C-alpha positions in Angstrom: 7.2 4.8 19.1 7.4 1.0 19.2 8.1 0.9 22.9 5.4 3.5 23.5 2.9 1.3 21.6 4.1 -1.8 23.4 3.8 -0.2 26.9 0.5 1.7 26.4 -2.6 0.5 28.1 -6.3 0.9 27.1 -6.4 4.4 28.7 -3.0 5.7 27.6 -3.4 9.2 26.1 -2.9 9.3 22.3 0.1 11.3 21.1 1.2 12.8 17.8 5.0 13.3 17.5 6.5 15.8 15.1 10.2 15.3 14.2 12.9 15.4 11.6 15.2 12.4 10.8 18.9 12.3 9.7 19.3 11.0 6.1 18.0 7.4 5.9 16.2 5.1 3.4 13.5 3.0 5.0 12.0 -0.2 3.5 8.5 -1.3 4.6 7.8 -4.9 5.6 7.0 -6.1 2.1 9.2 -3.7 0.2 11.0 -5.0 -2.9 14.7 -4.3 -2.8 14.6 -3.8 -6.6 13.3 -0.3 -5.8 16.6 0.7 -4.1 18.6 1.9 -7.1 21.7 3.7 -5.8 21.7 4.3 -2.0 25.3 5.6 -1.9 26.3 6.4 1.7 22.8 6.8 3.0 21.8 4.0 5.5 19.1 1.6 4.4 16.9 0.4 7.3 14.2 -2.3 7.2 11.3 -1.2 9.4 7.9 -2.6 10.3 5.5 -0.2 8.5 3.5 -0.8 5.3 4.6 0.6 2.0 7.8 0.3 -0.1 11.0 2.4 0.1 11.2 6.1 1.0 13.8 8.6 2.0 13.8 10.7 5.2 16.1 13.6 5.8 16.6 17.1 7.1 13.9 19.6 5.9 11.2 16.9 6.0 8.5 16.9 8.7 7.8 13.4 10.0 4.5 13.0 11.9 3.9 9.9 14.0 0.3 9.5 15.1 0.4 7.2 18.1 -3.3 6.5 18.4 -5.5 3.9 19.9 -7.5 3.4 16.6 -9.7 0.8 18.2 -10.8 3.3 20.9 -11.2 6.1 18.3 -13.2 3.7 16.1 -10.9 4.5 13.1 -10.3 2.1 10.3 -6.9 2.1 8.6 -8.4 3.7 5.4 -10.0 6.4 7.6 -6.7 7.1 9.3 -4.8 7.3 6.0 -7.5 9.6 4.5 -7.4 11.8 7.7 -3.6 12.2 7.4 -4.0 13.0 3.7 -6.8 15.5 4.3 -4.8 17.3 7.0 -1.9 17.9 4.6 -4.2 18.8 1.7 -5.9 21.4 4.0 -2.6 22.8 5.1 -1.4 23.1 1.5 -4.7 24.8 0.6 -4.0 27.4 3.3 -1.0 28.4 1.1 -3.1 28.4 -2.0 -1.8 25.0 -3.2 -4.2 22.4 -4.6 -3.3 18.8 -3.7 -4.9 15.4 -3.9 -4.6 12.0 -2.3 -4.6 8.8 -4.4 -6.3 5.5 -3.4 -3.9 3.4 -5.5 -0.8 5.1 -4.1 -1.4 6.6 -0.7 0.2 10.0 -0.2 -0.3 13.6 -1.3 0.3 14.9 -4.8 0.5 18.3 -6.4 0.2 18.2 -10.2 1.2 14.5 -10.1 4.3 15.1 -8.0 4.5 13.6 -4.5 5.0 16.0 -1.6 4.0 13.7 1.3 4.2 9.9 1.9 2.2 7.8 4.3 3.2 4.4 5.8 1.6 3.0 8.9 1.6 0.0 11.2 -1.3 -1.0 13.4 -0.5 -3.3 16.3 -2.6 -4.1 19.4 -5.2 -1.8 18.0 -2.8 1.2 18.0 -1.1 3.0 15.1 2.5 4.1 14.7 4.8 5.3 11.9 2.9 7.8 9.9 3.5 10.7 7.5 6.5 12.4 5.8 5.9 15.9 4.5 8.6 17.4 2.3 9.2 21.0 3.4 12.6 22.3 2.4 15.1 19.5 1.7 17.7 18.1 -0.6 15.6 16.0 -3.0 18.6 14.4 -4.7 18.5 11.2 -2.5 15.0 10.4 -3.9 16.8 9.7 -7.2 18.5 6.7 -5.5 15.2 4.9 -5.2 11.9 4.3 -6.9 9.9 6.4 -4.3 7.2 4.3 -2.7 7.8 1.7 -5.4 6.9 3.9 -8.3 9.4 4.2 -11.1 9.9 7.8 -12.4 7.7 9.3 -9.6 8.7 13.0 -9.2 9.1 14.2 -5.6 8.8 17.8 -4.6 8.8 20.0 -1.5 7.1 23.2 -0.4 10.1 25.3 -1.4 9.8 24.2 -5.0 6.2 25.3 -4.9 7.4 28.8 -3.8 6.6 28.4 -0.1 9.5 29.3 2.3 8.5 27.8 5.7 10.3 26.4 8.7 9.2 23.1 10.2 7.7 24.9 13.3 5.7 27.1 10.9 4.4 24.0 9.0 3.5 22.3 12.3 1.5 25.4 13.3 -0.6 25.0 10.2 -0.8 21.2 10.1 -1.6 20.5 13.8 -5.1 22.1 13.7 -5.8 20.3 10.4 -4.8 16.9 12.0 -7.1 17.7 15.0 -10.0 18.3 12.6 -9.2 15.3 10.4 -9.1 13.0 13.5 -12.1 14.5 15.2 -10.2 15.9 18.1 -11.0 19.2 19.9 -9.2 22.2 18.4 -7.1 23.0 21.5 -4.5 20.4 22.1 -1.1 20.1 23.7 1.5 19.9 20.9 5.0 18.9 21.7 7.9 16.7 20.7 9.0 13.3 22.0 11.8 15.0 23.9 9.2 17.0 25.8 7.7 13.8 27.1 10.9 12.5 28.9 
């Protein structure tokens, strides 16, 4: 995503990547190391997004919106809210009420975090993005203060009684992302591997 952002020109088509990471803790640019409590054997990687520390692992859908936000006339707040609203709408399609928080970006169900957002804007383009917990081992979140918040409870769709695969979640989330970002409803959805 960094090289894609570096190489893209003014007319490069925007892309949204859907993927899953192996277990890893990531620290944002200004993250405080005090929020890493007990990482164990999970790698800890400093990256160039905003936000504090989070965990990525199997069963979590990671969404990278690689957008020319300048061309789309999207501010950072609008982009964050668009990502939040897309997840909120997808959750609502399962009958789950969720909210975003201005003071702590992400998506919450009854005060428990189900999705995190951390972005970087460079050269007028966005990368990094959204992590949506679907059906994962949540134990590694106990090794950190998620997103820099002590005692924050993290949940996934499975704990809410929804059994869904990542492709099934993408099928629900993709149209909501299109709507939230003002794109036409019919788009080409794929993975980074499909590009090469």
